[in-house]
C-alpha positions as protocol buffer text, in pm:
chain_id: "A"
residue {
  index: 1
  type: UNK
  ca { x: -1547 y: 2715 z: 104 }
}
residue {
  index: 2
  type: UNK
  ca { x: -1718 y: 2488 z: -150 }
}
residue {
  index: 3
  type: UNK
  ca { x: -1382 y: 2365 z: -285 }
}
residue {
  index: 4
  type: UNK
  ca { x: -1283 y: 2241 z: 59 }
}
residue {
  index: 5
  type: UNK
  ca { x: -1618 y: 2075 z: 104 }
}
residue {
  index: 6
  type: UNK
  ca { x: -1581 y: 1889 z: -226 }
}
residue {
  index: 7
  type: UNK
  ca { x: -1228 y: 1781 z: -133 }
}
residue {
  index: 8
  type: UNK
  ca { x: -1367 y: 1639 z: 191 }
}
residue {
  index: 9
  type: UNK
  ca { x: -1677 y: 1474 z: 45 }
}
residue {
  index: 10
  type: UNK
  ca { x: -1523 y: 1298 z: -255 }
}
residue {
  index: 11
  type: UNK
  ca { x: -1305 y: 1059 z: -50 }
}
residue {
  index: 12
  type: UNK
  ca { x: -1599 y: 993 z: 183 }
}
residue {
  index: 13
  type: UNK
  ca { x: -1821 y: 907 z: -114 }
}
residue {
  index: 14
  type: UNK
  ca { x: -1554 y: 674 z: -258 }
}
residue {
  index: 15
  type: UNK
  ca { x: -1516 y: 504 z: 82 }
}
residue {
  index: 16
  type: UNK
  ca { x: -1894 y: 464 z: 119 }
}
residue {
  index: 17
  type: UNK
  ca { x: -1931 y: 310 z: -228 }
}
residue {
  index: 18
  type: UNK
  ca { x: -1636 y: 78 z: -166 }
}
residue {
  index: 19
  type: UNK
  ca { x: -1776 y: -29 z: 170 }
}
residue {
  index: 20
  type: UNK
  ca { x: -2120 y: -90 z: 19 }
}
residue {
  index: 21
  type: UNK
  ca { x: -1960 y: -303 z: -252 }
}
residue {
  index: 22
  type: UNK
  ca { x: -1771 y: -509 z: 4 }
}
residue {
  index: 23
  type: UNK
  ca { x: -2087 y: -549 z: 214 }
}
residue {
  index: 24
  type: UNK
  ca { x: -2284 y: -675 z: -88 }
}
residue {
  index: 25
  type: UNK
  ca { x: -1997 y: -904 z: -191 }
}
residue {
  index: 26
  type: UNK
  ca { x: -1999 y: -1064 z: 153 }
}
residue {
  index: 27
  type: UNK
  ca { x: -2376 y: -1108 z: 137 }
}
residue {
  index: 28
  type: UNK
  ca { x: -2349 y: -1268 z: -208 }
}
residue {
  index: 29
  type: UNK
  ca { x: -2103 y: -1515 z: -54 }
}
residue {
  index: 30
  type: UNK
  ca { x: -2359 y: -1605 z: 215 }
}
residue {
  index: 31
  type: UNK
  ca { x: -2173 y: -1414 z: 488 }
}
residue {
  index: 32
  type: UNK
  ca { x: -2311 y: -1134 z: 703 }
}
residue {
  index: 33
  type: UNK
  ca { x: -2248 y: -798 z: 536 }
}
residue {
  index: 34
  type: UNK
  ca { x: -2135 y: -634 z: 861 }
}
residue {
  index: 35
  type: UNK
  ca { x: -1828 y: -859 z: 859 }
}
residue {
  index: 36
  type: UNK
  ca { x: -1693 y: -647 z: 572 }
}
residue {
  index: 37
  type: UNK
  ca { x: -1645 y: -345 z: 800 }
}
residue {
  index: 38
  type: UNK
  ca { x: -1443 y: -515 z: 1077 }
}
residue {
  index: 39
  type: UNK
  ca { x: -1068 y: -472 z: 1012 }
}
residue {
  index: 40
  type: UNK
  ca { x: -860 y: -793 z: 999 }
}
residue {
  index: 41
  type: UNK
  ca { x: -1171 y: -1006 z: 1052 }
}
residue {
  index: 42
  type: UNK
  ca { x: -1288 y: -906 z: 704 }
}
residue {
  index: 43
  type: UNK
  ca { x: -962 y: -1045 z: 563 }
}
residue {
  index: 44
  type: UNK
  ca { x: -1020 y: -1371 z: 752 }
}
residue {
  index: 45
  type: UNK
  ca { x: -1370 y: -1395 z: 607 }
}
residue {
  index: 46
  type: UNK
  ca { x: -1231 y: -1323 z: 259 }
}
residue {
  index: 47
  type: UNK
  ca { x: -987 y: -1611 z: 311 }
}
residue {
  index: 48
  type: UNK
  ca { x: -1283 y: -1836 z: 385 }
}
residue {
  index: 49
  type: UNK
  ca { x: -1476 y: -1707 z: 83 }
}
residue {
  index: 50
  type: UNK
  ca { x: -1173 y: -1774 z: -137 }
}
residue {
  index: 51
  type: UNK
  ca { x: -1113 y: -2117 z: 15 }
}
residue {
  index: 52
  type: UNK
  ca { x: -767 y: -2024 z: 146 }
}
residue {
  index: 53
  type: UNK
  ca { x: -593 y: -2113 z: 472 }
}
residue {
  index: 54
  type: UNK
  ca { x: -610 y: -1883 z: 779 }
}
residue {
  index: 55
  type: UNK
  ca { x: -232 y: -1848 z: 805 }
}
residue {
  index: 56
  type: UNK
  ca { x: -224 y: -1616 z: 503 }
}
residue {
  index: 57
  type: UNK
  ca { x: -320 y: -1348 z: 755 }
}
residue {
  index: 58
  type: UNK
  ca { x: 18 y: -1398 z: 924 }
}
residue {
  index: 59
  type: UNK
  ca { x: 198 y: -1359 z: 591 }
}
residue {
  index: 60
  type: UNK
  ca { x: 50 y: -1010 z: 562 }
}
residue {
  index: 61
  type: UNK
  ca { x: 291 y: -883 z: 830 }
}
residue {
  index: 62
  type: UNK
  ca { x: 600 y: -986 z: 631 }
}
residue {
  index: 63
  type: UNK
  ca { x: 729 y: -693 z: 422 }
}
residue {
  index: 64
  type: UNK
  ca { x: 731 y: -738 z: 44 }
}
residue {
  index: 65
  type: UNK
  ca { x: 571 y: -1085 z: 72 }
}
residue {
  index: 66
  type: UNK
  ca { x: 254 y: -911 z: 190 }
}
residue {
  index: 67
  type: UNK
  ca { x: 188 y: -806 z: -170 }
}
residue {
  index: 68
  type: UNK
  ca { x: 163 y: -1168 z: -276 }
}
residue {
  index: 69
  type: UNK
  ca { x: -48 y: -1252 z: 31 }
}
residue {
  index: 70
  type: UNK
  ca { x: -289 y: -971 z: -57 }
}
residue {
  index: 71
  type: UNK
  ca { x: -309 y: -1099 z: -413 }
}
residue {
  index: 72
  type: UNK
  ca { x: -368 y: -1451 z: -281 }
}
residue {
  index: 73
  type: UNK
  ca { x: -659 y: -1332 z: -64 }
}
residue {
  index: 74
  type: UNK
  ca { x: -824 y: -1127 z: -337 }
}
residue {
  index: 75
  type: UNK
  ca { x: -741 y: -1391 z: -597 }
}
residue {
  index: 76
  type: UNK
  ca { x: -937 y: -1647 z: -399 }
}
residue {
  index: 77
  type: UNK
  ca { x: -1232 y: -1411 z: -371 }
}
residue {
  index: 78
  type: UNK
  ca { x: -1229 y: -1333 z: -743 }
}
residue {
  index: 79
  type: UNK
  ca { x: -1210 y: -1704 z: -832 }
}
residue {
  index: 80
  type: UNK
  ca { x: -1499 y: -1776 z: -595 }
}
residue {
  index: 81
  type: UNK
  ca { x: -1707 y: -1537 z: -804 }
}
residue {
  index: 82
  type: UNK
  ca { x: -1592 y: -1679 z: -1136 }
}
residue {
  index: 83
  type: UNK
  ca { x: -1350 y: -1398 z: -1217 }
}
residue {
  index: 84
  type: UNK
  ca { x: -995 y: -1434 z: -1345 }
}
residue {
  index: 85
  type: UNK
  ca { x: -644 y: -1318 z: -1269 }
}
residue {
  index: 86
  type: UNK
  ca { x: -698 y: -968 z: -1409 }
}
residue {
  index: 87
  type: UNK
  ca { x: -990 y: -912 z: -1175 }
}
residue {
  index: 88
  type: UNK
  ca { x: -778 y: -1041 z: -885 }
}
residue {
  index: 89
  type: UNK
  ca { x: -506 y: -790 z: -969 }
}
residue {
  index: 90
  type: UNK
  ca { x: -769 y: -518 z: -991 }
}
residue {
  index: 91
  type: UNK
  ca { x: -902 y: -612 z: -648 }
}
residue {
  index: 92
  type: UNK
  ca { x: -547 y: -608 z: -512 }
}
residue {
  index: 93
  type: UNK
  ca { x: -446 y: -266 z: -640 }
}
residue {
  index: 94
  type: UNK
  ca { x: -778 y: -87 z: -704 }
}
residue {
  index: 95
  type: UNK
  ca { x: -999 y: -227 z: -431 }
}
residue {
  index: 96
  type: UNK
  ca { x: -1220 y: 81 z: -422 }
}
residue {
  index: 97
  type: UNK
  ca { x: -1321 y: 15 z: -783 }
}
residue {
  index: 98
  type: UNK
  ca { x: -1335 y: -364 z: -799 }
}
residue {
  index: 99
  type: UNK
  ca { x: -1529 y: -436 z: -477 }
}
residue {
  index: 100
  type: UNK
  ca { x: -1823 y: -226 z: -600 }
}
residue {
  index: 101
  type: UNK
  ca { x: -1799 y: -400 z: -939 }
}
residue {
  index: 102
  type: UNK
  ca { x: -1823 y: -735 z: -763 }
}
residue {
  index: 103
  type: UNK
  ca { x: -2087 y: -634 z: -511 }
}
residue {
  index: 104
  type: UNK
  ca { x: -2317 y: -436 z: -739 }
}
residue {
  index: 105
  type: UNK
  ca { x: -2249 y: -645 z: -1051 }
}
residue {
  index: 106
  type: UNK
  ca { x: -2406 y: -969 z: -1164 }
}
residue {
  index: 107
  type: UNK
  ca { x: -2126 y: -1200 z: -1043 }
}
residue {
  index: 108
  type: UNK
  ca { x: -2251 y: -1508 z: -860 }
}
residue {
  index: 109
  type: UNK
  ca { x: -2077 y: -1682 z: -574 }
}
residue {
  index: 110
  type: UNK
  ca { x: -1970 y: -2035 z: -664 }
}
residue {
  index: 111
  type: UNK
  ca { x: -1931 y: -2201 z: -325 }
}
residue {
  index: 112
  type: UNK
  ca { x: -1692 y: -2486 z: -265 }
}
residue {
  index: 113
  type: UNK
  ca { x: -1360 y: -2571 z: -420 }
}
residue {
  index: 114
  type: UNK
  ca { x: -1521 y: -2827 z: -654 }
}
residue {
  index: 115
  type: UNK
  ca { x: -1659 y: -2544 z: -866 }
}
residue {
  index: 116
  type: UNK
  ca { x: -1315 y: -2385 z: -908 }
}
residue {
  index: 117
  type: UNK
  ca { x: -1103 y: -2692 z: -970 }
}
residue {
  index: 118
  type: UNK
  ca { x: -865 y: -2884 z: -749 }
}
residue {
  index: 119
  type: UNK
  ca { x: -643 y: -2588 z: -656 }
}
residue {
  index: 120
  type: UNK
  ca { x: -911 y: -2413 z: -450 }
}
residue {
  index: 121
  type: UNK
  ca { x: -793 y: -2064 z: -535 }
}
residue {
  index: 122
  type: UNK
  ca { x: -509 y: -1886 z: -709 }
}
């Protein structure tokens, strides 16, 4: 009985911590935290945080290329918070770990492309 309960509660706890990290990340980027819990719209907001174009959402439906599009989205977010390529890869493949690191950590949002150089992202 308790083994089944633990198996059910661990994924819920991981999801709750990940969601809280995303919520805090959005708030650090001067966006409403609730936008982090709306599917697809949260990706659009992340594109805006990372200073990327909206059409990257359309690239997500293309098989194989969607991996690069996901990296592009998370890469823009990580750059907006002063993080590098390794952090972007972590956000891409281990989102449930890296969103809480970004949200609960001491990373500061650096708004505008002028603070990240001329490329405006990854």
